[in-house]
Phi, psi and omega in degrees: 000131178283162184293333180289321178295317182295321179294321180294323186281318188245042184293335178294320176294321182290339180291337178296337182277351185301304182296315175306314180297318179296320177302308182297321182298316182282318189258350179239317187267316176306316179298344180300332182293339177289347178292351177295335179291350171294342181243004178230153178278119183258134174236132178304133180096345182264203184291142178290346176259013174094162184263323183208152186280129180236004174067229184264028186296315180287333174292319179293328179296316182278337175294327181267004182264112180298328178300318180298317180292334172293312179290332174294316180294317178300319180297316179297315185295314179292326176295316180291317178299318178295323182286317183284321185268309187285321185300314183287337186300319174297330178292319179295313181298320179298317180297322179290316178294326180293341181271348179292139179259336176280111183296324182292319179292320178304310179297319176303312183293320177298311182303311181298322183282340180279327191305321180299332180300329183273358177280144174295146176303324176301317181294320181293321178292323176295322177296321177297317178296320178296319184288323185263007179293166182300329177249024182276188189297313185296312181293332173296323176292317183294312180290334175296331180265012175093001177275181181256143175301136180251128179281080186305313183283009176239358179248120188295331184290344184263350188293317182299319180297317181294312182300309183297320176303313180295324177293321179298313182297323186274329190248340185298310181304312180294328180292343179288344187300311182294325180286326172296322176294319179293323180295331181290343179272353185289134182294122178298335179296335177294318177296319179298318179297320180297317181294323177296322175284003175086015181284132176278186186294322178297314179296322180294321176298315184287320186263341180244306185297304184300312175301325178295330180253010181301316178306319181295314181301318183293313181299312181292330176293317177299319177291324176294318178298324179297325178262023181305316186273346181268063182291145187322097184294309187300311183296314180297319177300322177285330186270327192273170178207169185304335178290337185261357181308323182301330176242343185264337185288115182245177183302315186297314181288325179294319177299317180300318183288314185280330183275306182273320182289314181260359177063025173268075189290322176296316178298313182295323178293322176297319174296316180298318180295319174303314178299316182292325180293326176297310182300319179295321179295317181296320180294313179300316182294313178300317179298317179295311180297319179297318182295325182277322187272312187264326183088011174234143179197173179287328177209000000 
């Protein structure tokens, strides 16, 4: 069937795409033209496309800026920690929930694990401050066992642990939804065949369950790799302070400070364009590797 025939037959369904396409066109694609100011000198009040051509001047600026490479390193570290630690946890939780026989207990666990996702980032940051304060929950436990209170939010070495821990609490439960949906599509006859062959629950999980949800895992992995450089801007901005800059300052927060705070729009655009190119390269590479090795990909 040609696309014209399909459009004529299901035009009511295709009309649902109009608003999303308009949204992406206005708020995602048209702003791309503003990237030209990474190569032009922009002055507030002048042309939105810059006043004069400066070539790679701003690119050389951030390449020679040691602060940029520090925030770049912090972004990589937090991105790797999020990918290695946080990404597998929804899979593990979904497999555990799938093994539960009590529907009531399963729904209770799902509800409790989903709730943090619906909390505002501001509320989550407030909870983190309350828990890690000098008289917060953690320090009360530490002092109760004879230890000394630790100023967590004043020590740069603790920020990554706190950030990753809060991300696990807030996102892992919600991340299980897609995996539970994928688990429901696995053919029960495959489990029966595995049991006949003498496979225990661990073998069934390894040889039936995980291959059954592998396409979903691959797609979500590629999407996570694509957002590898875009580490949670809002939460970090709310949590960090100048004392935590050595480990907490990432590209997104650095762009906010130099772009919005210091009005260096051309410089910030050059860094943002560099970050976007890295993200695009990671997505294309991950998709190509996945298509060749696993046989599943986004396109």
